[in-house]
N, C-alpha and C positions, 0 to 999 in steps of 0.2 A: 451448443459448444461453448465451453467457458471462454470468457475473454481473459486477457492477460491480468487485469487488475484482480478478478475474481480468483485466479490461480495463485497471484501473490497472497491474497487474503487467507486462502485455505493453507498455503504454506506456514503463514504466520500462525494459524490456529493450531497446526500440527506440531509446530515447535513448542507452543506453550503447553499443549497437552504433554508432550515429551517431559517438559520441565516439571510438571505437576506429578507425572507417574513415577520419575526417578527420585527415590526418597534421599539418596545420598549422593548430591551433586558436589564435586569439588569446585572450588573458585574457578579454576580454568575452563572446566565444562560449562559452568554457569555463565562466564564471560563469553564463551563461543556461541552458546545459544543466544544470549543478548546481543551479541554483534549481528547474528543472522537476522534477528528480528530488527534491529536498527536499520540494516541495509534493505530489508524488504519494506519496512515503513517508509524510508526516502524513496523508493522506487514507486510505491503507491501514491505518495505525495505527488511525485513528478507527473505521474499518469493524471492525476486529478487536475493539476494545473494546466497541463497540456489540453486536456478535454475541456476545460472552461475557455481557454484561449481559443480553441477551435470553434466552439460555439459562438463565442463573442464576435469572432471574424465572420462566421456565417450570418449572424443577425446584422452585422454592419452592412455586410454585402447586400442583404435583402431590405436594408432600410429600416430594420426594426430597432427599437429602444432597447437599451441594455442597463438601464437604470435600476431594475430590480435585482441586479447582482451584487 
């Protein structure tokens, strides 16, 4: 089963492919696709930050060093 981050990345790929396949995008449609990509990118970034924070908290709890991050 795909996790949320993978789904969002797949959605981003699909949007990028839509943009490539459509030869005559007007500015409004291009802006709409870019907005969708920006929102998904922000969500993926938030997921990454949350995952890193969770890993760091687990390592601290277990007394492990996090200096490699």
